[in-house]
C-alpha positions in Angstrom: -27.3 -0.7 157.8 -28.7 1.8 155.4 -32.2 1.0 156.1 -32.8 1.4 160.1 -35.2 3.5 161.8 -33.2 5.6 164.4 -36.3 7.3 165.9 -35.5 5.5 169.1 -32.0 6.1 169.3 -32.3 8.8 171.7 -31.7 9.7 175.1 -34.7 8.9 177.4 -34.8 12.4 178.5 -35.7 13.9 175.5 -38.6 11.6 175.7 -39.9 12.5 179.1 -39.6 16.1 178.1 -41.5 15.4 175.3 -44.5 13.7 177.9 -43.9 17.0 180.0 -44.6 19.4 176.9 -47.5 17.1 176.0 -49.2 17.3 179.2 -48.4 20.9 179.5 -49.4 22.0 175.9 -47.7 25.4 174.5 -47.8 26.6 171.0 -44.0 27.3 170.9 -41.7 27.1 168.2 -38.0 27.2 169.3 -34.6 27.8 167.7 -31.9 25.2 168.6 -27.9 25.1 167.4 -25.7 22.9 166.9 -22.3 23.7 166.7 -18.8 23.1 169.0 -16.6 25.0 171.1 -13.2 24.0 170.4 -11.3 22.7 167.2 -10.2 19.3 167.2 -6.5 18.2 167.7 -5.9 21.7 169.1 -5.8 22.9 165.5 -7.1 25.9 163.6 -10.4 24.6 161.7 -12.4 21.9 161.6 -14.3 20.1 158.5 -18.2 20.0 158.7 -19.3 16.5 157.8 -22.7 14.2 158.9 -25.7 16.2 156.9 -26.2 13.5 154.5 -27.0 11.2 157.6 -29.3 13.9 159.5 -31.4 14.3 156.4 -32.0 10.3 156.2 -32.8 10.2 159.8 -35.0 13.4 159.7 -36.9 12.2 156.5 -37.4 8.6 158.4 -38.7 10.2 161.8 -41.5 7.8 163.3 -42.3 5.7 166.1 -43.0 2.2 164.8 -46.0 0.4 166.5 -43.2 -2.1 168.1 -41.6 1.5 169.7 -44.7 2.6 171.1 -45.4 -0.7 172.9 -41.7 -0.9 174.3 -42.1 2.4 175.7 -45.1 1.3 177.1 -43.4 -1.4 179.1 -41.0 1.5 180.9 -44.3 2.5 182.7 -43.2 5.9 182.6 -45.4 7.1 179.7 -49.1 7.8 179.5 -51.6 6.3 177.0 -52.2 9.7 175.3 -48.9 10.6 174.9 -48.1 7.1 173.3 -50.9 7.4 171.1 -49.7 10.9 170.1 -46.2 9.3 169.3 -48.1 7.1 166.3 -48.4 9.6 164.2 -45.1 11.8 165.1 -43.3 13.3 162.1 -40.8 16.2 161.7 -42.7 19.4 160.6 -40.3 22.2 161.3 -37.0 23.7 159.0 -33.5 23.0 159.2 -30.5 25.2 158.0 -27.1 23.9 157.9 -23.5 24.7 156.6 -23.1 22.1 153.7 -20.7 19.3 154.5 -16.9 19.7 153.6 -16.9 23.0 154.5 -14.2 24.3 157.0 -15.9 25.5 160.3 -15.0 27.2 163.4 -15.6 27.1 167.0 -19.3 28.5 168.3 -20.5 29.3 164.8 -24.2 27.2 164.2 -23.3 24.4 161.7 -27.1 23.3 161.7 -30.0 25.3 163.3 -33.4 23.5 163.9 -36.4 25.4 164.1 -39.5 23.5 164.9 -42.4 22.5 167.6 -40.4 22.3 170.9 -41.0 18.7 171.4 -39.5 17.8 167.6 -36.6 20.0 167.9 -36.1 18.3 171.6 -36.1 14.8 170.0 -33.7 14.8 167.3 -30.6 16.2 169.7 -28.9 13.4 170.2 -28.9 11.9 166.6 -28.0 15.1 164.9 -25.2 15.4 167.3 -24.1 11.9 167.2 -23.5 12.0 163.2 -22.1 15.4 163.1 -19.7 15.3 166.1 -17.9 11.8 164.7 -17.9 12.5 161.0 -16.8 15.8 161.5 -13.9 14.7 163.9 -12.5 11.9 161.4 -12.8 14.4 158.4 -10.7 16.9 160.5 -8.3 14.2 161.4 -8.1 13.1 157.8 -7.4 16.8 156.2 -4.5 17.1 158.7 -3.0 13.9 157.7 -3.5 14.3 154.1 -1.6 18.2 154.6 1.0 16.2 156.3 1.4 14.0 153.6 2.2 17.3 151.2 0.5 15.8 148.2 0.9 12.1 148.4 -1.7 9.7 148.1 -3.2 8.6 151.5 -5.6 5.5 152.1 -8.1 5.0 155.1 -6.9 1.3 156.4 -9.1 1.6 159.5 -12.0 -0.9 159.3 -10.7 -3.5 161.9 -9.7 -1.1 164.4 -12.8 1.4 164.4 -15.2 1.2 167.4 -18.0 -0.7 165.3 -19.7 -1.0 162.1 -20.8 2.1 161.6 -18.1 4.1 162.9 -15.7 1.7 160.6 -18.3 2.8 157.3 -19.2 6.5 158.1 -15.5 6.9 159.7 -14.2 6.1 156.3 -16.7 8.0 154.5 -15.4 11.2 156.5 -12.1 10.4 155.7 -12.4 10.2 152.1 -14.2 13.6 152.2 -11.5 15.0 154.4 -8.8 13.9 151.8 -8.2 10.3 151.5 -8.0 8.8 148.0 -9.9 5.7 149.1 -10.6 3.1 151.6 -10.0 -0.4 152.2 -13.5 -0.8 153.5 -15.6 -2.5 150.6 -18.7 -1.9 152.2 -18.0 1.9 152.5 -17.3 1.9 148.7 -20.6 0.1 148.1 -22.7 2.2 149.7 -20.9 5.4 148.9 -19.3 5.0 145.6 -16.0 5.7 146.7 -12.6 4.2 145.3 -11.6 1.2 147.6 -8.2 -0.1 147.3 -5.7 -2.9 149.0 -2.9 -4.9 148.8 -2.3 -8.1 150.7 -1.7 -9.3 154.2 1.5 -10.9 155.7 -0.5 -14.1 155.8 -0.5 -13.9 152.0 3.4 -14.3 152.0 3.7 -17.2 154.6 1.5 -19.1 153.1 3.5 -20.0 150.4 6.6 -22.3 150.0 8.8 -18.8 149.6 8.2 -15.1 149.3 9.5 -15.1 146.0 6.4 -17.5 144.8 4.0 -15.4 147.0 5.0 -12.3 144.7 4.8 -14.1 141.8 1.6 -15.4 142.1 0.2 -12.3 143.7 1.9 -10.3 140.2 0.0 -12.8 138.0 -3.3 -12.2 139.5 -3.5 -8.8 140.0 -0.6 -7.3 137.3 -2.6 -3.6 137.2 -2.2 -3.3 140.8 0.8 -5.0 142.2 1.7 -3.7 145.4 3.7 -6.5 147.3 4.4 -6.3 150.9 7.8 -6.6 151.5 8.7 -6.6 155.4 7.1 -10.3 156.2 11.1 -11.5 156.4 13.3 -8.8 155.8 12.5 -5.7 153.7 16.2 -5.3 152.0 17.8 -8.6 151.9 14.6 -10.3 151.1 11.3 -8.2 150.2 12.9 -5.8 148.1 15.2 -7.9 146.0 12.2 -10.5 145.4 10.2 -7.4 144.3 12.4 -6.4 141.8 12.6 -10.0 140.7 9.2 -10.0 140.0 9.0 -6.5 138.5 11.5 -7.2 136.1 9.7 -10.4 135.0 6.5 -8.5 134.4 8.7 -5.9 132.5 10.2 -8.5 130.2 6.7 -10.1 129.9 5.4 -6.8 128.6 3.3 -6.4 131.3 2.1 -2.3 131.3 3.3 -1.5 134.5 1.1 0.8 136.5 -0.2 0.8 139.7 3.1 -1.3 141.1 5.0 -1.2 143.6 5.8 -2.2 147.4 4.9 -1.7 150.8 6.5 -1.4 154.3 4.3 -2.0 157.2 7.2 -1.7 160.0 10.7 -0.9 160.9 12.1 2.4 160.3 9.9 3.7 157.4 12.5 6.7 156.8 15.8 4.3 156.3 14.0 1.4 154.7 12.3 3.6 152.0 15.4 5.3 151.4 17.4 2.1 150.9 14.6 0.5 148.9 13.8 3.7 146.8 17.5 3.1 145.7 17.8 -0.5 144.9 14.4 0.4 142.7 15.7 2.7 140.9 19.4 1.1 140.1 16.8 -1.3 138.9 14.9 0.6 136.7 12.1 1.2 138.4 12.2 4.8 139.9 8.4 5.3 139.4 7.5 2.3 141.9 4.9 3.3 144.5 6.7 2.9 147.8 3.6 2.7 150.3 4.0 3.0 154.0 1.4 1.9 156.8 2.3 0.7 160.3 0.5 3.2 163.2 1.0 6.4 161.4 -0.3 9.8 161.9 -0.2 13.6 160.7 3.1 14.2 163.4 4.9 10.8 162.1 4.3 11.4 158.7 5.3 15.3 159.0 8.6 13.7 160.8 9.0 11.1 158.1 8.6 13.5 155.3 11.3 15.9 157.4 13.4 13.1 157.0 13.3 12.6 153.5 11.3 9.4 153.6 10.7 8.1 149.9 7.3 7.0 150.7 4.6 8.3 147.9 1.6 6.5 149.4 0.4 6.3 153.0 -1.9 3.7 154.6 -3.5 5.0 157.9 -5.7 3.1 160.2 -6.0 3.3 163.6 -5.1 6.6 164.6 -7.2 8.2 162.1 -10.5 6.1 162.3 -10.5 6.2 166.0 -8.8 10.0 166.0 -6.4 8.7 168.5 -5.5 11.4 171.0 -8.5 13.5 170.4 -11.5 11.1 170.9 -14.3 13.9 170.8 -15.5 16.4 168.7 -17.7 18.1 171.6 -20.5 19.6 169.6 -23.6 20.8 171.6 -26.8 21.6 170.7 -28.4 24.3 172.7 -31.4 26.7 172.8 -31.4 30.1 170.9 -35.0 31.4 170.6 -38.4 30.7 171.5 -41.6 32.1 169.9 -45.2 31.5 171.0 -48.0 31.4 167.9 -47.5 33.7 165.3 -44.9 36.1 167.6 -41.6 37.0 167.1 -38.2 34.7 168.2 -37.6 35.9 171.8 -33.7 35.3 172.3 -32.7 33.1 175.1 -29.3 32.8 176.6 -27.1 30.3 178.7 -25.4 31.6 181.2 -21.8 29.7 182.5 -18.9 31.2 184.8 -16.9 30.0 181.9 -17.5 32.4 179.1 -16.7 30.2 176.6 -19.8 28.4 177.6 -22.1 31.5 177.3 -24.3 30.8 174.7 -25.1 33.3 171.6 -28.7 34.2 171.5 -31.0 34.3 168.7 -32.5 33.5 165.3 -29.0 33.6 163.3 -27.1 33.1 160.3 -23.1 33.0 159.4 -21.4 35.2 157.2 -18.1 34.1 155.8 -15.7 37.4 154.9 -12.9 36.4 152.3 -10.0 38.4 151.1 -10.9 39.7 147.5 -7.3 39.6 146.4 -6.2 35.9 147.5 -9.7 34.0 148.2 -8.4 33.5 151.6 -11.2 33.8 154.7 -11.0 36.6 156.9 -13.1 36.0 159.3 -16.6 34.6 159.8 -19.2 36.7 161.2 -22.2 35.3 163.1 -25.6 37.8 162.6 -29.3 37.9 163.2 -31.4 36.3 160.4 -32.2 38.8 157.9 -29.3 41.2 158.5 -27.0 41.8 155.4 -23.3 42.6 154.9 -22.6 45.2 152.1 -19.1 44.2 150.7 -19.2 47.7 148.9 -19.1 49.0 152.6 -16.1 49.7 155.2 -16.7 46.8 158.0 -15.7 46.9 161.3 -15.2 43.3 163.5 -14.2 43.1 166.7 -13.6 40.0 169.2 -17.1 39.5 171.0 -14.7 38.5 174.3 -12.0 41.3 174.1 -13.9 43.7 172.1 -10.6 46.1 171.8 -9.5 43.9 169.1 -10.8 45.5 166.0 -10.0 45.0 162.4 -11.6 47.2 159.6 -12.4 45.7 156.3 -12.2 48.2 153.3 -14.6 48.6 150.9 -14.4 46.3 148.1 -11.4 44.3 149.6 -13.6 41.5 150.9 -16.5 39.2 149.3 -19.2 37.6 151.2 -21.1 34.2 151.5 -23.8 33.2 153.5 -23.0 29.8 154.9 -26.2 28.4 156.6 -28.6 26.9 153.7 -31.7 25.1 153.9 -32.4 21.9 154.2 -35.5 21.4 155.3 -38.8 23.4 155.0 -42.1 22.7 156.9 -41.0 19.0 157.6 -40.0 18.6 153.9 -36.4 18.0 152.5 -35.6 20.7 150.3 -31.6 20.3 150.0 -29.9 17.5 147.5 -26.7 16.1 149.3 -23.6 15.7 146.5 -22.0 12.5 146.2 -19.2 11.8 148.9 -16.1 12.6 146.1 -18.0 15.8 144.7 -18.0 16.6 148.7 -14.5 15.8 148.6 -13.7 18.2 145.8 -15.8 20.5 147.7 -13.6 20.1 150.9 -10.3 20.3 148.7 -11.5 24.0 147.6 -12.3 24.9 151.2 -9.0 24.0 152.7 -7.5 25.8 149.9 -9.5 28.8 151.5 -7.1 29.2 154.6 -4.1 30.8 155.4 -1.1 28.4 155.8 -0.7 30.0 159.4 -4.0 28.6 160.1 -2.7 24.9 159.5 -0.1 24.5 161.2 -0.2 21.8 163.9 1.3 23.5 166.7 -0.1 27.0 167.8 -2.2 27.5 164.8 -3.5 31.1 164.1 -7.2 31.4 165.1 -9.7 32.6 162.5 -11.4 35.5 164.0 -15.6 34.3 164.6 -17.0 37.9 165.3 -20.9 38.8 166.2 -22.4 41.6 164.2 -23.2 44.7 166.1 -26.8 43.6 166.5 -26.1 40.5 167.7 -23.6 41.6 170.1 -25.6 44.4 171.9 -28.9 41.5 172.2 -26.4 39.3 174.0 -24.9 42.1 176.4 -28.8 43.2 176.7 -29.6 39.8 178.0 -26.6 39.2 180.1 -27.0 42.6 182.1 -31.0 41.6 182.4 -30.2 38.2 183.9 -27.3 39.5 186.0 -30.3 41.9 187.7 -32.3 39.1 188.4 -32.2 36.8 191.5 -31.5 33.5 190.8 
C-alpha cells in the first residue's frame, strides 16, 4: 500500500487539458490554492492533515511505460504528448500549512507554484489526501473534546470505505486526538499505539463466561479488559469480571490496564451500576470502556448523564464521519505569470459570494492574543507582505467591511502559516512522526477559544484579507463587471 505510483490516479480532464497546453505551448507558471469553504460538522474549525501523503505522491510523480501504453489505448492522446509524459516529473514549488494545524475556511492550506501542466495534474490527489484526512482528524478532535480528557480509541477498520480509508483515516484520527487504533497495519505503517480487547465470539466459544474471562486474563494479565455484555452486564458480566480480578489480585498480578468494556445497552445506567459494583469489590480504579455507535454528541450526552466511563472506543461514526461525509476542499487558480514576468492575479466569479476566489500569490498570517495565546484572527495577505506586531493593526470582514477590529500594538503576536515543502521539484520539508503531529495538534487546539469549540453555533474565527489583497480583489471584480461576458 505504501509503494504505489499514484500518477494515474487523476481525472481524465487533467490529462486532456495537459495535452491541450502541450499542443499550444505557453511559458506559464501558475499559482493554485487548495482551500475549503465550510467547516466540517458545522463546527468552528478544522484540522489540516494529509501533507505527508502529498509529499510521497509528488516525489514519485512519473508515468511508467505501462501507464503511457494504457493512455495510448484510449485513442485520444497523440504520440508526441505520450512521449513527453515518459519524462514527466514535478519541477515546481509547494507551500503548505503543517499537519495538525487548526485551520479555517477560505485560507490556503496548500499552494502550488509550477508550470501549468504540472500544477493541473496534481489537483485530484492533493485534494483526495487533504480532504479525507482533514475531515477525519477534525471529527476525531470533536469526539476527543466530548470525552473531556478520557482516552478515545479509533475502532473503525471494519466499517471504513476501503483499505486506504481505514489506514489513513486511523492515522488522521490519532492526529486529531485518539490515543491509538485497533488497526494493526496502521500501527505498523505509522508507529502509533495499537490496542484492543476481545469479541463476543471469544466468550461464546467457551463453555461459560467465567472460563472465557479466566483464560483471557491468563493470556493478557497486563491488558485485561473484559467484554461484559455478551449475556447480561450486571447479573453475569460484571460479577464474573470481579471474580477474575479478585483471583488476579490474590495471585499477586500487577493490576494495571484492567477493566471492563460495555458494547450495548444503556451505557449511562450500566456504567454507573458497574462502577458501584467494582468499587464495592475494591476495584474502583478499573477501566470502564464503552463502544456501540458512539459519536461526539452521544458521548457528550453520556457525560452529562454522569456515565462512569473513562475510555471510549469509537468506530463507524468516526472513520466514516457519519453525518458529514465530505470536507469540501477545492483547488483554484489564483495567479499566472509568463516567462520571467510578474504574477498576474486571476479570480473566479460566482453569484454566490462565498465562491468568489481570492486572487494573487498569497500567504497566511495567524494573529494570537499575546496574553492568552489564543487565536484572534487569520489574515490572508499577498506574498511579500509583513505584519509588525509593534504597530496597531486594523482588520475587517472582507464581506461585511464595516465589521472592523483594531489590534493594539504589543497585544498580539504573528505567525506565518505556510511553509516551503518543495522548491524546484525537490522536497525541503521533513514530516514529523504521527505522534509528534498529534502533540502539535493538541497544542493547536489549545489556541482556540472555548466559544469556537462549541458543537452548536460556534464562534467564527475571523479570516480577513490584508488591505492590499482586498484592494486587488475589489479592482478585479470591478474590471470583470465591466466586461461583456
